[in-house]
Structures are given as C-alpha cells and as structure tokens.
C-alpha positions as CSV (number, residue, x, y, z in Angstrom):
1,M,27.4,19.8,-21.2
2,V,25.1,16.9,-21.3
3,R,23.2,16.0,-18.1
4,L,21.6,12.6,-17.4
5,V,18.0,12.8,-16.3
6,L,17.0,9.8,-14.2
7,V,13.4,8.7,-14.5
8,L,12.5,5.8,-12.2
9,G,9.7,3.3,-12.8
10,D,7.3,5.0,-10.4
11,Q,7.9,8.5,-11.8
12,L,6.1,8.1,-15.1
13,T,4.8,11.6,-15.6
14,R,6.0,14.6,-17.6
15,D,5.4,16.7,-14.4
16,V,8.1,14.9,-12.4
17,A,10.6,17.4,-11.1
18,A,13.7,16.0,-12.9
19,L,12.0,16.3,-16.3
20,R,10.7,19.8,-15.6
21,A,14.3,20.9,-14.8
22,A,15.8,19.3,-17.9
23,E,16.3,20.6,-21.4
24,P,15.4,18.3,-24.2
25,S,17.9,19.9,-26.5
26,R,20.9,19.0,-24.4
27,D,20.0,16.4,-21.8
28,V,19.5,12.6,-22.0
29,V,16.8,10.8,-20.1
30,V,18.0,7.6,-18.5
31,M,15.5,4.8,-17.8
32,A,16.6,1.3,-16.9
33,E,14.9,-2.1,-16.3
34,V,17.3,-3.8,-13.8
35,M,17.3,-7.0,-11.9
36,G,18.6,-5.1,-8.8
37,E,15.2,-3.4,-8.5
38,G,13.1,-6.4,-9.6
39,T,14.7,-8.6,-6.9
40,S,15.3,-6.1,-4.1
41,V,12.4,-8.0,-2.6
42,P,10.5,-10.8,-4.4
43,H,8.1,-8.5,-6.1
44,H,4.8,-9.9,-7.5
45,P,5.2,-10.8,-11.2
46,Q,2.2,-8.6,-12.1
47,K,3.9,-5.6,-10.3
48,I,7.1,-6.1,-12.3
49,A,5.2,-6.5,-15.5
50,L,3.1,-3.3,-14.9
51,I,6.2,-1.2,-14.2
52,L,8.2,-2.5,-17.1
53,A,5.4,-2.1,-19.6
54,A,4.5,1.4,-18.3
55,M,8.2,2.4,-18.5
56,R,8.5,1.3,-22.1
57,K,5.4,3.1,-23.2
58,F,6.4,6.3,-21.3
59,A,9.9,6.2,-22.8
60,A,8.4,5.9,-26.3
61,A,6.1,8.8,-25.6
62,L,9.1,10.9,-24.5
63,E,11.0,10.0,-27.7
64,G,8.0,11.0,-29.7
65,E,8.1,14.4,-28.1
66,G,11.8,14.9,-29.1
67,W,13.6,13.7,-25.9
68,R,16.7,11.7,-26.2
69,V,16.1,8.5,-24.1
70,A,18.8,6.0,-23.2
71,Y,16.7,3.0,-22.3
72,S,18.1,-0.2,-20.9
73,R,15.9,-3.3,-21.3
74,L,16.2,-6.1,-18.8
75,D,17.5,-8.5,-21.4
76,D,20.0,-6.0,-23.0
77,P,23.4,-7.8,-22.9
78,D,25.2,-4.6,-21.8
79,N,22.8,-4.0,-18.9
80,S,24.7,-3.8,-15.6
81,Q,21.4,-4.6,-13.8
82,T,21.6,-1.8,-11.2
83,I,20.5,1.8,-11.4
84,Q,24.0,2.9,-10.3
85,G,25.6,0.8,-13.0
86,E,23.4,2.1,-15.7
87,L,24.0,5.7,-14.7
88,L,27.7,5.2,-14.8
89,R,27.5,3.4,-18.2
90,R,25.4,6.2,-19.7
91,A,27.7,8.9,-18.1
92,A,30.6,7.3,-20.0
93,E,28.6,7.0,-23.2
94,F,27.5,10.6,-23.2
95,S,30.5,12.2,-21.4
96,A,28.2,13.4,-18.7
97,S,29.2,14.1,-15.1
98,E,25.9,15.4,-13.7
99,V,22.6,13.6,-12.9
100,L,19.2,15.2,-12.4
101,A,17.0,12.9,-10.3
102,T,13.6,13.2,-8.5
103,K,13.8,11.9,-4.9
104,P,13.1,8.2,-4.9
105,G,10.4,6.7,-2.8
106,E,12.9,4.2,-1.2
107,W,15.7,5.2,1.1
108,R,17.8,2.4,-0.4
109,V,17.7,3.9,-3.8
110,L,18.5,7.4,-2.5
111,R,21.6,6.0,-0.7
112,D,22.7,4.4,-4.0
113,L,22.4,7.8,-5.7
114,D,24.4,9.5,-3.0
115,D,27.2,6.9,-3.4
116,L,27.7,7.6,-7.1
117,P,31.0,9.2,-8.2
118,L,28.9,11.8,-10.2
119,T,27.3,15.1,-9.3
120,V,23.8,14.1,-8.4
121,R,21.2,16.8,-8.0
122,V,18.2,15.3,-6.2
123,L,15.0,17.3,-6.5
124,E,12.0,17.0,-4.2
125,D,9.2,14.8,-5.6
126,D,6.5,17.5,-5.7
127,R,3.8,15.3,-7.2
128,F,2.4,15.2,-3.7
129,L,0.0,17.8,-2.5
130,C,1.9,18.4,0.8
131,R,5.6,19.3,0.4
132,E,8.0,17.7,2.8
133,A,8.9,21.0,4.5
134,E,5.2,21.7,4.9
135,F,4.6,18.4,6.6
136,L,7.6,18.8,8.9
137,A,6.3,22.3,9.9
138,W,2.9,20.8,10.6
139,A,4.4,18.0,12.7
140,E,6.8,20.2,14.7
141,G,5.8,20.5,18.4
142,R,2.7,18.3,18.2
143,K,2.3,15.7,20.9
144,E,0.2,13.5,18.5
145,L,0.4,13.4,14.7
146,R,-3.2,12.5,14.1
147,M,-4.3,12.2,10.5
148,E,-7.7,13.8,11.1
149,W,-6.2,17.2,11.9
150,F,-3.8,16.9,8.9
151,Y,-6.7,16.0,6.6
152,R,-8.7,19.0,7.6
153,D,-5.7,21.3,6.8
154,M,-5.4,19.5,3.4
155,R,-9.1,20.1,2.7
156,R,-8.6,23.8,3.4
157,K,-5.5,23.9,1.3
158,T,-7.0,22.2,-1.8
159,G,-10.5,23.6,-1.4
160,L,-11.9,20.1,-2.1
161,M,-15.5,19.7,-0.8
162,M,-15.3,23.1,0.9
163,E,-18.1,25.7,0.9
164,G,-17.5,29.1,2.2
165,G,-14.4,28.0,4.1
166,K,-16.4,25.2,5.8
167,P,-16.7,21.5,5.0
168,A,-19.5,20.6,2.6
169,G,-22.4,19.1,4.5
170,G,-21.3,20.6,7.7
171,K,-19.0,17.8,8.7
172,W,-15.4,16.9,8.0
173,N,-16.1,13.2,7.6
174,F,-19.1,11.0,7.2
175,D,-17.8,7.7,8.6
176,H,-21.0,7.2,10.5
177,D,-22.7,6.7,7.1
178,N,-19.9,4.5,5.7
179,R,-18.4,1.1,6.4
180,K,-21.4,-1.1,6.5
181,A,-21.1,-4.7,7.5
182,A,-21.0,-7.5,4.8
183,K,-24.4,-8.2,3.4
184,P,-25.8,-10.1,0.4
185,D,-26.7,-7.0,-1.7
186,L,-23.1,-5.6,-1.9
187,L,-22.1,-4.6,-5.4
188,R,-20.5,-7.5,-7.2
189,A,-18.5,-5.4,-9.6
190,R,-15.7,-6.3,-11.9
191,P,-13.6,-3.4,-13.2
192,G,-12.9,-3.6,-16.9
193,D,-9.8,-5.4,-18.0
194,F,-7.2,-4.0,-20.3
195,A,-6.3,-6.6,-22.8
196,P,-2.5,-6.9,-23.2
197,D,-1.2,-5.2,-26.4
198,P,2.1,-6.3,-28.1
199,V,4.2,-4.2,-25.7
200,V,2.6,-5.8,-22.7
201,E,2.8,-9.3,-24.2
202,E,6.5,-8.9,-24.8
203,V,7.0,-7.8,-21.2
204,L,4.9,-10.7,-19.8
205,T,7.0,-13.2,-21.7
206,L,10.1,-11.6,-20.3
207,V,8.8,-11.7,-16.8
208,E,7.8,-15.3,-17.1
209,A,11.4,-16.2,-18.2
210,R,13.2,-14.1,-15.6
211,F,11.3,-14.2,-12.3
212,R,10.0,-17.1,-10.2
213,H,8.4,-15.0,-7.4
214,F,5.2,-15.7,-5.5
215,G,2.1,-14.7,-7.5
216,R,0.4,-15.5,-10.8
217,L,1.3,-13.3,-13.8
218,R,-1.7,-14.2,-16.0
219,P,-4.3,-13.1,-16.5
220,F,-2.9,-9.6,-16.5
221,R,-5.7,-7.0,-16.4
222,W,-3.9,-3.7,-15.7
223,A,-3.7,-0.5,-17.8
224,T,-0.1,0.4,-18.6
225,D,-0.3,4.0,-19.9
226,R,-2.0,7.3,-18.9
227,A,-4.9,6.8,-21.4
228,G,-5.8,3.5,-19.8
229,A,-5.4,4.9,-16.3
230,L,-7.8,7.8,-17.1
231,A,-10.3,5.3,-18.5
232,A,-10.0,3.3,-15.2
233,L,-10.7,6.5,-13.2
234,A,-13.7,7.4,-15.3
235,E,-15.2,3.9,-15.0
236,F,-14.7,3.9,-11.2
237,V,-16.3,7.3,-10.7
238,A,-19.3,6.4,-12.9
239,E,-19.9,2.8,-11.7
240,R,-18.5,2.1,-8.3
241,L,-17.8,5.4,-6.4
242,P,-21.5,5.9,-5.6
243,R,-21.4,2.8,-3.3
244,F,-17.7,3.1,-2.3
245,G,-18.3,4.6,1.2
246,E,-20.7,2.0,2.6
247,E,-18.9,-0.9,1.1
248,Q,-15.2,0.0,1.6
249,D,-14.6,-2.2,4.6
250,A,-16.7,-5.2,3.6
251,M,-15.2,-8.6,2.5
252,L,-17.0,-11.3,0.5
253,E,-15.7,-14.7,-0.5
254,G,-14.9,-14.7,-4.2
255,E,-15.6,-11.0,-4.7
256,P,-12.3,-9.1,-4.5
257,Y,-13.4,-5.8,-6.0
258,L,-16.8,-4.7,-4.7
259,S,-16.9,-0.9,-5.0
260,H,-13.1,-0.3,-4.7
261,A,-11.3,2.0,-7.0
262,L,-8.1,0.0,-8.0
263,L,-6.4,3.3,-8.8
264,S,-3.6,3.4,-6.3
265,A,-1.3,1.5,-8.6
266,Y,-1.7,4.1,-11.3
267,M,-1.3,7.0,-8.9
268,N,1.8,5.5,-7.4
269,L,3.4,5.0,-10.8
270,G,2.6,8.6,-11.8
271,L,0.0,7.8,-14.5
272,L,-2.6,9.7,-12.4
273,G,-2.2,12.7,-10.2
274,P,-3.8,12.8,-6.7
275,L,-5.6,16.1,-7.3
276,E,-7.1,15.1,-10.6
277,V,-8.5,11.9,-9.1
278,C,-10.0,13.8,-6.2
279,R,-11.5,16.5,-8.4
280,A,-13.1,13.8,-10.5
281,A,-14.8,12.4,-7.4
282,E,-15.8,15.9,-6.2
283,A,-17.3,16.7,-9.6
284,A,-19.4,13.6,-9.5
285,W,-20.7,14.6,-6.1
286,Q,-21.4,18.1,-7.2
287,A,-23.3,16.8,-10.2
288,G,-25.5,14.7,-7.9
289,H,-24.2,11.4,-9.1
290,V,-22.4,10.4,-5.9
291,P,-23.6,10.8,-2.3
292,I,-21.5,13.1,-0.1
293,Q,-20.3,10.3,2.2
294,A,-18.9,8.3,-0.7
295,A,-17.0,11.2,-2.3
296,E,-15.7,12.5,1.1
297,G,-14.6,9.0,2.2
298,F,-12.7,8.4,-1.1
299,I,-11.1,11.9,-1.1
300,R,-10.0,11.4,2.5
301,Q,-8.0,8.3,1.6
302,I,-6.0,10.4,-0.9
303,I,-5.5,13.9,0.5
304,G,-5.7,12.6,4.0
305,W,-4.2,9.2,4.5
306,R,-2.0,8.9,1.3
307,E,-0.4,12.3,1.9
308,Y,-0.1,11.8,5.6
309,V,1.8,8.5,5.4
310,R,4.1,10.0,2.8
311,G,4.8,12.8,5.3
312,I,5.5,10.2,8.0
313,W,8.0,8.4,5.7
314,A,9.8,11.7,5.0
315,L,9.8,12.8,8.6
316,T,11.1,9.6,10.2
317,G,13.9,8.7,7.7
318,P,15.3,5.3,6.9
319,E,15.6,4.2,10.6
320,Y,11.8,3.9,10.6
321,L,12.1,0.6,8.7
322,D,13.8,-1.0,11.6
323,R,11.4,0.0,14.3
324,N,10.0,-2.8,16.5
325,A,8.5,-1.2,19.6
326,L,6.7,-4.4,20.7
327,E,9.8,-6.5,20.2
328,H,8.1,-9.1,18.0
329,R,10.4,-11.7,16.6
330,R,8.4,-14.6,15.2
331,K,9.0,-15.7,11.7
332,L,6.4,-14.9,9.0
333,P,4.1,-18.0,8.8
334,W,4.5,-20.1,5.7
335,F,0.9,-19.6,4.6
336,Y,1.6,-15.9,3.8
337,W,3.5,-17.4,0.8
338,G,0.7,-19.7,-0.2
339,G,1.0,-22.6,2.2
340,E,-2.0,-24.3,3.7
341,T,-4.1,-22.8,6.4
342,K,-7.5,-23.7,7.8
343,M,-8.4,-20.0,8.5
344,A,-10.8,-19.2,5.7
345,C,-10.3,-15.4,5.9
346,V,-6.5,-15.7,5.7
347,A,-6.7,-18.2,2.9
348,A,-9.0,-16.0,0.9
349,V,-6.9,-12.9,1.2
350,V,-3.6,-14.7,0.5
351,G,-5.1,-16.5,-2.5
352,Q,-6.5,-13.3,-3.9
353,T,-3.1,-11.6,-3.4
354,R,-1.4,-14.4,-5.2
355,D,-3.8,-14.2,-8.2
356,L,-4.4,-10.5,-8.5
357,A,-1.5,-8.7,-6.7
358,Y,-4.3,-6.8,-4.9
359,A,-6.3,-6.7,-1.7
360,H,-8.1,-3.8,-0.3
361,H,-7.2,-2.0,2.9
362,I,-9.3,-4.0,5.4
363,Q,-8.1,-7.3,4.0
364,R,-4.6,-6.1,4.5
365,L,-5.1,-4.4,7.9
366,M,-7.6,-6.6,9.6
367,V,-6.9,-10.1,8.2
368,T,-3.2,-10.6,7.3
369,G,-1.9,-7.6,9.3
370,N,-4.1,-8.4,12.3
371,F,-3.0,-12.0,12.4
372,A,0.7,-11.1,12.1
373,L,0.4,-8.6,15.0
374,L,-1.5,-10.9,17.2
375,A,1.0,-13.7,16.6
376,G,4.0,-11.5,17.3
377,V,5.6,-11.6,13.8
378,D,8.7,-9.6,13.2
379,P,7.4,-6.3,11.7
380,G,10.4,-6.2,9.3
381,L,9.3,-9.5,7.8
382,V,5.7,-8.2,7.5
383,H,6.9,-5.1,5.8
384,E,8.9,-7.1,3.3
385,W,5.9,-9.2,2.5
386,Y,3.6,-6.3,1.9
387,L,6.2,-4.6,-0.2
388,S,6.7,-7.8,-2.2
389,V,3.1,-8.9,-3.0
390,Y,1.0,-5.8,-3.8
391,I,1.0,-4.0,-7.1
392,D,0.7,-0.6,-5.5
393,A,3.4,-1.1,-2.8
394,Y,6.3,1.3,-2.7
395,E,8.3,2.0,0.4
396,W,7.1,5.5,1.0
397,V,3.5,4.4,1.3
398,E,3.8,0.7,2.3
399,A,6.3,1.1,5.2
400,P,4.2,3.6,7.3
401,N,1.0,1.6,6.7
402,T,2.7,-1.6,7.7
403,I,5.2,-0.7,10.4
404,G,3.1,2.1,11.9
405,M,-0.6,1.4,11.3
406,S,-0.7,-2.4,10.9
407,Q,2.0,-3.6,13.3
408,F,2.3,-0.7,15.8
409,A,6.0,-1.1,15.5
410,D,6.6,2.6,15.7
411,G,5.1,2.7,19.2
412,G,2.2,4.8,18.4
413,L,3.7,7.6,16.3
414,L,1.2,7.0,13.5
415,G,-1.8,5.5,15.3
416,S,-3.2,5.8,18.8
417,K,-3.9,2.1,19.3
418,P,-2.9,-1.2,17.7
419,Y,-5.3,-2.5,15.1
420,V,-6.2,-5.8,16.6
421,S,-9.4,-7.7,16.8
422,S,-10.9,-11.0,17.6
423,G,-12.7,-13.1,15.0
424,A,-16.0,-11.2,15.7
425,Y,-14.9,-8.2,13.6
426,I,-14.0,-10.4,10.7
427,D,-17.4,-12.2,11.0
428,R,-19.2,-8.9,11.0
429,M,-17.4,-7.5,8.0
430,S,-17.2,-10.6,5.9
431,D,-18.8,-13.9,5.0
432,H,-15.6,-15.9,5.4
433,C,-16.5,-17.4,8.8
434,G,-19.5,-19.4,7.7
435,A,-17.4,-22.0,5.8
436,C,-14.3,-21.9,8.0
437,A,-12.9,-25.0,9.7
438,Y,-12.9,-22.9,12.9
439,K,-16.0,-21.6,14.7
440,V,-15.9,-17.9,15.3
441,K,-18.4,-18.1,18.1
442,V,-16.1,-20.7,19.9
443,K,-13.8,-18.9,22.4
444,V,-11.8,-21.8,23.7
445,G,-11.2,-25.5,23.1
446,E,-11.6,-27.5,20.0
447,G,-12.6,-25.5,16.9
448,A,-11.9,-22.1,18.6
449,C,-11.0,-19.4,16.1
450,P,-7.3,-18.5,16.4
451,F,-8.1,-14.8,16.2
452,N,-10.2,-15.1,19.4
453,L,-7.4,-16.9,21.3
454,L,-4.5,-14.7,20.0
455,Y,-6.4,-11.5,20.6
456,W,-6.4,-12.0,24.4
457,H,-2.9,-13.3,24.3
458,F,-1.7,-10.1,22.6
459,L,-3.5,-7.9,25.1
460,I,-2.1,-9.7,28.1
461,R,1.5,-10.0,27.0
462,H,1.4,-6.2,26.3
463,R,-0.7,-5.2,29.2
464,E,1.8,-2.8,30.8
465,R,2.0,-0.9,27.5
466,F,-1.7,-0.6,26.7
467,R,-3.6,-0.9,30.0
468,L,-3.8,2.9,30.4
469,N,-4.7,3.5,26.7
470,P,-8.2,5.1,26.8
471,R,-9.2,3.2,23.7
472,M,-8.2,-0.2,25.1
473,G,-9.0,0.0,28.8
474,Q,-12.5,-1.4,28.5
475,M,-11.1,-4.7,27.1
476,Y,-8.8,-5.1,30.0
477,R,-11.8,-4.6,32.3
478,V,-13.6,-7.3,30.4
479,W,-10.7,-9.7,30.8
480,D,-10.4,-9.0,34.5
481,Q,-14.1,-9.9,35.0
482,M,-13.7,-13.3,33.4
483,D,-13.5,-16.5,35.4
484,E,-9.8,-17.3,36.3
485,N,-10.1,-20.8,34.9
486,H,-11.5,-19.4,31.6
487,R,-8.6,-16.9,31.3
488,S,-6.1,-19.7,31.9
489,T,-7.8,-21.9,29.2
490,V,-7.7,-19.0,26.7
491,L,-4.0,-18.3,27.2
492,A,-3.2,-22.0,27.0
493,G,-5.1,-22.3,23.8
494,A,-3.3,-19.3,22.3
495,G,0.0,-20.8,23.3
496,A,-0.9,-24.0,21.5
497,V,-1.6,-22.0,18.4
498,L,1.7,-20.2,18.5
499,D,3.5,-23.5,19.2
500,R,1.9,-25.0,16.0
501,L,3.1,-21.9,14.1
502,D,6.6,-22.3,15.3
503,R,6.6,-26.0,14.4
504,G,5.3,-25.3,10.9
505,E,2.1,-27.2,11.5
506,V,-1.1,-26.3,9.7
507,V,-3.1,-23.6,11.6
C-alpha cells in the first residue's frame, strides 16, 4: 500500500527521518507550497522565497533519484493552501491512508497532523545532535538548566575540540578573549551573493505577486540548494571565522555582516548539518588557520546554544509560547514594522532587518529585544515579530530565544537574569550613539537616551522579583545610593517615554 511521505520546507535533507523510513519503490513524497504556512505570521518575503526555491530544487533532486514526488506549487489551481488539505488531496489521489512525517518544528503544525483523519506516524527529528529523550534525561531533577553544563556534555559527546578527554586549550570556553567592543578596524566583510537562477527568479516573481509583508524581497542574495550552502560554509571558514570570536558582539552602522557566518538559515532548512559545520570550524583550527577562541566560540553557538534551545522547546511544550512571567502587556511599537524612531540603534537594526531579513544575535538581543523588555511589551507580540522578520526563524529556535532569553517571560527557566541594559552597553558595542538624536551620556531631561530611562524603570517596577538576584543586586544598591530627587526625575522621564509610545508619538 502506498504511503505518503511528508517533507516540510525546513526538512530539506535526504537524512530526514521520514525519508529514511520510506521506500522509493512504493511511497510518494508530498511537498506543498501553501498560503496557510506563508501567512501563519507575516513572514519576511525573502524567507518565503528562500523556502520555496529550496523546496523546488530539493523536490527536483529527489525526482532525479527516482522518488515519486507530489509537489503542490503555490499557484496550482487545485492547491488547498494548507498542509492538511494537501495531504488529504494526495491521499485520495494515491489511495493512501498512512502518512510518514518528521516531527515539525512548530507545535501548530504538529496539532494539524494529529487532527488528520489518516494514520500519521510522526518520527523524531534526529537531525539534532541531542535527542529529545536525551535532553529530558539531562534536565530531570536539575534546579537550573544552564547552557554551560549542557554544552560541556555535548563537547564530550561529539569529541569536538577535545584532547584526551579534556577541552582543547585547557578551558571550556574562551569568552575572555572574545566579544571585543566596536572599533574602527573591525572586518568590513560582505559574504558572496548567490545570483538568482531561473528557479529562484520564478519564485521571486511569485512572492512579489502574492505577499505584501514587511521586508524587501530584492536584492535576494541567498543560496537555495546544498551546493550553495556548502560554498557559503567554506567561504565563512576561510574568510571570516578567524575574526568571528572577537567581533561577534560588535555593531557598526552600515556594516551588517562583519565576521558573522550567515549559516543558520541553511542549517535550519536542512541544507547543512550542525556536525559538519562544527567539524569544518574545528578542522580550520587544527590546521592553524583559525585561533582557538574563534573556533570554540562558533562551535558553542551550535552544539551548545542551538541544541540547548531546541531541547527547551521540546521540554516545555506548546504552553511555553503563552508564558508571560513579568505580565507585560504593552503593544509592539510601530517602529518595529518600519515606522519612524529617533533611536539610531533601533532604526539601524529594524532597517537592516527590513532589507536583509537578517540581524545578528546582539542586534536582536540587546537592541530590539532589550527595548521591548524595558518597555514592557507583550512577549507574545515580540515572539511573533521575530518569527516573522528573520530568515532563520522557526518556532523551535526562535521561541526559546525570544520568550526565554530575550524577554524573560519564562521566569528564568532559560536564563538566570533578564538581558537588559542602559544605553552604555550599546555605546560600547556599537557606533550608533554618535549620530543619534539622543545623547547616551545624558541620564535625565532633554535628550536623555530612552534606554537609560527605561532601564531603571524596569528594575524598579520588578524590584521584588529581582532584588535578591545575585547578578542584579549591585544595580539596586546603585539606585538606592542615588539622590531621591534624581530617582524621581528618572522615573518621571521613563513614564513620559512610555506615554509617548502608548500615544503613538515618535520616540
């Protein structure tokens, strides 16, 4: 009997579990471009185009290997425009009653599969280096789920940068040698562009006609198949990885890439595997082309952080998406969708996001995420924004990063403290403040940086929660030593900023 083999748009590898369990001689691969997924949130047009183009090329490659592929294009007149609908349509077409599927990275899609009137066999997505059961076993009984301890276990498991059972260089991480402040000699690198071929051009025209979401579609620079992704990996390792560690947290006006990898979109689609990416970095270090702190810092982001947040997603379940421990309810400010703001750092990150569907982790965490947390924005709205606007955003990775790390909405499950800062941090790590309408050195009154004002407002309104936090106690002691009139002026200034936000005025 024929079985349907569902391959989703972020499962584009022959090693995905459903394909491994299938038989080309009897089964039919089902792939579908549907509006239901393209509009589940208002995804960035470049993200939609990347997924559709990569899907079409992957389907063609499967057909070239002898697989039967039932492929639904977005503009097919018979397309039901939902994954459920397309599975039911193909089940009728091929007289199939069973579906093989790899576990989706969104709880919403998994629920849709569970609701089908077909036999659906959902297999674990074992493209990750840490299986779900392994992470649950690691987490059981722990008072704190700290990534550092998980990362060390993953180093031991994979053997990456290990020597005789001990970490290479005698340390587990080299953060002390990384994360240098912004400076003029940072690498002004531009990763190579991948010129759109006829398949990509056809998709770009389709996306232009069908979607009116936030973000610019062209120029489109991304690779859309495995060969291109491998070329992007090789270029990064050779040209930018040597300086990745020291530059990974820096921000420069008009320089979106610096030494960053821009590989997460390819890994999250399935075009690259996490272990092969890490081994490429390790090999460059072993050959003496890359300093140990750069290779280790990069590998930690993958086998440490990436695997860790996926484990958090699997551990907590769909209810994690609704967490709001700090009870923040403010609407997402209009400037996240391209509206005017006088804050140079926010304008730079949102503008870059609009144009490239990309921003690196510090731009996301310490600029847009930091402001949303300080201003008390509803974390569900922040989550939806990040899921919408970034080319590498999928729920399994985006939700823990946003709800947990960025917005502290899980109450500290993922991180030990909220990631908040005044304008001083942004000034140290970027060159945005020099041309800003606000003055980062001004703490109160006219021209005061909103990050400075809102930082203290956040700490004071959540004092009962955080006053005993060992990583935050010093800041409360600083506040208590301030002149009372100064404290009142700071809080009044912060209140005025929030009032302007609520009224829709330019901030």
